[in-house]
C-alpha positions as CSV (number, residue, x, y, z in Angstrom):
1,M,109.9,125.9,74.7
2,R,110.0,122.3,75.3
3,F,107.0,120.5,76.7
4,F,108.9,117.2,77.3
5,S,111.9,116.9,79.3
6,P,114.8,114.9,77.5
7,K,114.9,112.5,80.7
8,P,111.9,110.6,81.7
9,V,110.9,111.8,85.2
10,R,110.8,108.7,87.6
11,R,108.9,109.0,90.6
12,R,110.4,107.3,93.7
13,R,108.0,104.8,95.1
14,P,107.8,104.9,98.9
15,E,109.7,102.2,100.9
16,F,107.6,99.1,101.4
17,L,105.6,99.2,104.9
18,S,106.7,102.8,105.5
19,S,104.0,105.5,106.6
20,K,104.2,107.0,103.1
21,Y,103.6,103.4,101.6
22,L,100.7,102.8,103.9
23,L,99.1,106.3,103.3
24,S,99.3,105.5,99.5
25,C,97.7,102.3,100.0
26,A,94.9,103.9,101.9
27,T,94.5,106.7,99.2
28,G,94.2,104.3,96.4
29,L,91.6,102.2,98.0
30,S,89.9,105.3,99.0
31,V,89.8,106.3,95.3
32,L,89.0,103.0,94.0
33,F,85.8,102.9,96.3
34,V,84.8,106.4,95.4
35,A,85.0,105.4,91.6
36,V,82.8,102.2,92.1
37,H,80.4,104.1,94.3
38,L,80.3,106.9,91.8
39,A,79.8,104.3,88.9
40,G,76.5,103.3,90.7
41,L,77.6,99.8,91.8
42,R,75.8,100.2,95.1
43,E,72.4,99.3,93.5
44,F,73.7,95.8,92.8
45,T,74.2,95.0,96.4
46,S,70.6,93.9,96.4
47,V,71.7,90.7,95.2
48,L,72.4,89.8,98.7
49,N,68.9,89.7,99.6
50,G,68.0,87.7,96.4
51,T,67.0,90.6,94.0
52,T,68.9,92.0,91.1
53,G,69.8,95.6,91.1
54,S,68.6,96.3,87.4
55,T,66.1,94.8,85.3
56,E,68.2,95.1,82.1
57,M,71.0,92.9,83.4
58,N,71.0,89.2,84.2
59,W,71.7,87.9,87.8
60,E,75.2,86.7,87.3
61,S,76.5,90.1,86.1
62,A,74.6,91.8,88.9
63,A,76.1,89.4,91.3
64,I,79.5,90.2,90.4
65,L,79.1,94.0,90.3
66,G,77.6,93.5,93.9
67,A,80.4,91.6,95.0
68,V,83.0,94.1,93.7
69,Y,81.0,96.7,95.5
70,V,81.0,94.9,98.7
71,G,84.6,94.0,98.4
72,F,85.5,97.7,97.9
73,Y,83.2,98.9,100.7
74,L,84.6,96.4,103.2
75,G,88.3,97.5,102.2
76,F,87.3,101.0,102.6
77,V,85.5,100.5,106.0
78,L,87.8,97.9,107.4
79,V,91.4,98.2,105.8
80,V,91.6,102.0,105.3
81,P,91.3,103.0,108.9
82,V,93.9,100.3,110.0
83,L,96.2,101.6,107.5
84,L,95.9,105.2,108.5
85,L,96.3,104.2,112.1
86,A,99.4,102.2,111.2
87,A,100.9,105.2,109.4
88,A,100.2,107.5,112.2
89,I,101.8,105.3,114.8
90,L,104.8,104.6,112.6
91,E,105.2,108.3,112.0
92,A,104.8,109.1,115.6
93,G,107.4,106.4,116.6
94,R,109.7,107.8,113.8
95,K,109.3,111.4,115.1
96,L,109.5,110.6,118.8
97,G,112.4,108.1,118.5
98,T,113.5,105.8,121.3
99,R,116.8,105.8,123.2
100,A,117.4,102.3,121.9
101,A,117.3,103.6,118.3
102,L,119.6,106.4,119.0
103,D,122.1,104.4,121.2
104,P,121.9,100.8,121.4
105,A,123.7,100.7,124.9
106,A,120.9,102.6,126.3
107,A,118.7,99.7,125.4
108,R,119.9,97.7,128.4
109,S,118.1,97.8,131.6
110,P,119.5,100.1,134.2
111,A,119.8,97.4,136.6
112,M,122.0,95.6,134.2
113,A,124.2,98.6,134.0
114,G,127.1,97.1,136.3
115,V,126.7,93.5,135.4
116,E,127.9,93.1,132.1
117,G,127.5,89.9,130.3
118,R,125.1,88.4,132.7
119,D,121.4,87.8,131.8
120,N,118.3,89.2,133.6
121,F,117.2,86.1,135.4
122,G,120.3,85.8,137.8
123,G,121.3,82.4,136.2
124,G,124.6,83.5,135.5
125,Q,124.7,82.6,131.9
126,E,126.8,84.6,129.5
127,T,125.0,86.6,127.0
128,K,126.4,88.7,124.1
129,F,125.1,92.2,123.8
130,L,125.4,93.9,120.4
């Protein structure tokens, strides 16, 4: 029985700015925030009001740890919901699809159906449709 495969298993990274990529970023930020929270760095946010979070630690270290916690907290509260909403919108758009994505000719307005090569402003300039 072999415990290791002869070829290393490479996990494919999700495509940049795809819904899976955004979800993995949101998950990563959430995991990091939970780790920082469970490590007890929340008590060092008291530096914001001028006190140190621990009597055993100097104020410079407490300020750095407090800033780290505040940074991850703001990332968790502000960035993660945006990433989740963006992923949901991308996935909904991918599933619903549009007529333009399926058929480029359908992207033209119905009013322009019989007027090939004219612009929408009635000026008569020739335009090229892809």
